[in-house]
C-alpha positions as CSV (number, residue, x, y, z in Angstrom):
1,M,30.8,15.8,-9.7
2,D,30.1,12.9,-7.1
3,F,31.7,9.5,-7.8
4,T,30.2,6.4,-6.1
5,P,32.5,3.5,-4.9
6,T,31.4,1.6,-8.1
7,G,32.8,4.5,-10.5
8,I,29.3,5.8,-11.5
9,A,29.6,9.5,-11.8
10,M,26.6,11.7,-11.2
11,D,26.6,15.6,-11.1
12,F,23.5,16.3,-8.8
13,N,23.7,20.0,-9.8
14,K,23.3,19.1,-13.5
15,I,20.1,17.4,-12.6
16,F,18.9,20.4,-10.5
17,E,19.7,22.5,-13.5
18,L,17.1,20.6,-15.7
19,S,14.2,22.4,-13.9
20,T,13.5,24.5,-10.8
21,S,10.6,22.1,-9.9
22,I,13.3,19.4,-8.9
23,R,13.3,19.1,-5.2
24,Y,15.5,16.2,-4.5
25,V,17.8,13.8,-6.2
26,A,19.1,10.4,-5.2
27,L,21.4,7.7,-6.5
28,Y,21.2,4.3,-4.9
29,I,23.9,2.1,-6.5
30,D,25.3,-1.2,-5.2
31,G,23.8,-0.6,-1.7
32,K,25.3,3.0,-1.3
33,L,22.9,6.0,-1.1
34,H,23.9,9.5,-2.3
35,T,21.4,12.3,-2.0
36,K,21.0,15.9,-2.4
37,Q,18.0,18.2,-1.6
38,R,17.2,21.7,-2.9
39,K,17.5,24.2,-0.1
40,D,14.6,26.1,1.4
41,L,11.9,23.6,0.5
42,I,8.3,23.9,1.6
43,D,6.7,20.7,2.8
44,A,10.0,18.8,2.5
45,S,10.0,15.2,4.0
46,S,12.6,14.5,6.6
47,S,15.9,13.1,5.6
48,E,15.4,10.0,7.7
49,S,12.1,9.3,5.8
50,D,13.8,10.0,2.5
51,R,16.5,7.6,3.4
52,Y,14.2,4.7,4.1
53,E,12.2,5.5,1.0
54,E,15.4,5.1,-1.0
55,L,16.5,1.9,0.9
56,L,13.1,0.1,1.1
57,V,10.1,1.5,-0.7
58,N,11.6,2.5,-4.1
59,P,13.6,-0.7,-4.7
60,I,10.5,-2.7,-4.0
61,L,8.2,-0.7,-6.1
62,L,10.6,-1.0,-9.0
63,K,11.0,-4.7,-8.5
64,L,7.2,-5.2,-8.6
65,A,6.9,-3.1,-11.7
66,K,9.8,-4.8,-13.5
67,Q,8.5,-8.3,-12.6
68,R,5.1,-7.5,-14.0
69,G,6.6,-5.7,-16.9
70,D,8.8,-8.6,-17.8
71,I,5.8,-10.9,-18.2
72,D,4.2,-9.3,-21.3
73,C,4.7,-5.6,-21.1
74,G,8.2,-5.1,-22.5
75,G,9.8,-4.4,-19.1
76,A,9.6,-1.4,-16.9
77,R,11.9,1.6,-17.0
78,Y,10.6,3.8,-14.2
79,V,7.8,4.3,-11.6
80,I,6.1,7.6,-10.6
81,V,4.6,8.2,-7.2
82,G,2.1,11.1,-6.9
83,Y,2.5,12.0,-3.3
84,G,0.5,15.1,-1.9
85,N,3.5,17.5,-1.8
86,F,5.6,16.2,-4.7
87,H,5.9,13.6,-7.5
88,Q,8.7,11.1,-7.2
89,L,10.3,9.6,-10.3
90,V,12.2,6.4,-9.7
91,I,14.2,5.3,-12.6
92,D,15.7,1.7,-12.9
93,H,19.4,1.4,-13.1
94,P,21.2,-1.9,-13.6
95,M,22.8,-1.5,-10.3
96,G,20.0,0.2,-8.2
97,H,18.1,3.2,-9.0
98,I,17.9,7.0,-9.6
99,S,15.2,9.1,-7.7
100,V,14.2,12.5,-8.5
101,C,11.4,14.4,-6.7
102,F,9.4,17.2,-8.6
103,E,6.9,19.9,-7.4
104,P,3.3,18.4,-8.1
105,G,2.7,20.7,-11.1
106,E,5.6,19.2,-13.1
107,N,5.5,16.2,-15.4
108,P,8.4,13.9,-14.5
109,I,8.1,11.7,-17.6
110,S,9.5,14.5,-19.7
111,F,12.7,14.4,-17.8
112,V,13.4,10.6,-17.9
113,D,15.8,10.5,-20.8
114,Q,17.6,13.7,-19.7
115,I,18.2,12.3,-16.3
116,V,19.5,8.9,-17.5
117,S,21.9,10.6,-19.9
118,L,23.4,12.4,-16.8
119,V,24.2,9.3,-14.9
């Protein structure tokens, strides 16, 4: 199990055990990024690209969705980006976000509650 400096525990392996279609998992909490990628991926993005996605892109996507959702939609819990090589599920967390990438044929929505329960 991995522990962030804020005391949040996340067992990356338990998330990978949810489905063989999970490619990558990241936890971005209080400005600290923790990631793990499945080995031997085809069409994997670079670790540097993934890092900037977690530090810049995903927080902004969540902020935009949450601000819109808070107006009259009941908030926003997650965002899914359908890239060509994978689907990225970004789940809001009070201190940051959880990011899980799936093979394109998988439905990330069906995993949201399971992933949240593991963090």
